[in-house]
C-alpha positions in Angstrom: -51.2 93.6 19.9 -51.5 89.9 20.4 -48.8 87.5 21.5 -48.1 84.4 19.6 -50.3 81.4 20.7 -47.3 79.1 20.2 -45.0 81.0 22.5 -43.6 79.3 25.5 -44.1 81.0 28.8 -42.2 80.1 32.0 -44.1 82.4 34.4 -43.9 80.1 37.4 -41.0 78.3 38.9 -37.4 78.2 38.2 -34.5 75.9 38.8 -32.1 78.7 39.6 -31.5 79.5 43.3 -32.3 83.0 44.6 -29.2 85.2 45.0 -28.0 85.6 48.5 -28.7 89.3 48.4 -32.5 88.7 48.1 -34.2 89.3 51.4 -36.3 86.1 51.0 -33.4 83.7 50.3 -33.4 81.2 53.1 -29.6 80.6 52.9 -28.5 84.1 52.5 -26.5 84.4 55.7 -24.8 81.0 55.2 -23.7 81.7 51.6 -22.6 85.2 52.3 -20.5 84.0 55.2 -19.1 81.2 53.1 -18.1 83.6 50.3 -16.5 85.9 52.7 -14.5 83.0 54.2 -13.5 81.9 50.8 -12.1 85.2 49.8 -10.3 85.6 53.0 -8.8 82.1 53.4 -9.1 80.5 50.1 -9.5 76.7 49.7 -11.6 74.7 47.5 -13.4 73.0 50.3 -14.8 76.1 51.4 -16.0 77.1 48.0 -17.6 73.6 47.6 -19.5 73.9 50.9 -20.7 77.4 49.9 -21.9 76.3 46.5 -23.8 73.5 48.0 -25.5 75.8 50.5 -26.5 78.2 47.7 -28.1 75.4 45.7 -30.2 74.5 48.8 -32.0 77.9 48.6 
């Protein structure tokens, strides 16, 4: 079987951050701590800080 020569392949790179449970995620500890703090205390400020940390991954 052959693949189509006109197909689009995105084999390298992605704009999505690695999930915090990946061992190789640089911000895993910070994001996990932020999510835990958000669930315990609530507050939109905590969530915004956590999301910004996740996007830095």
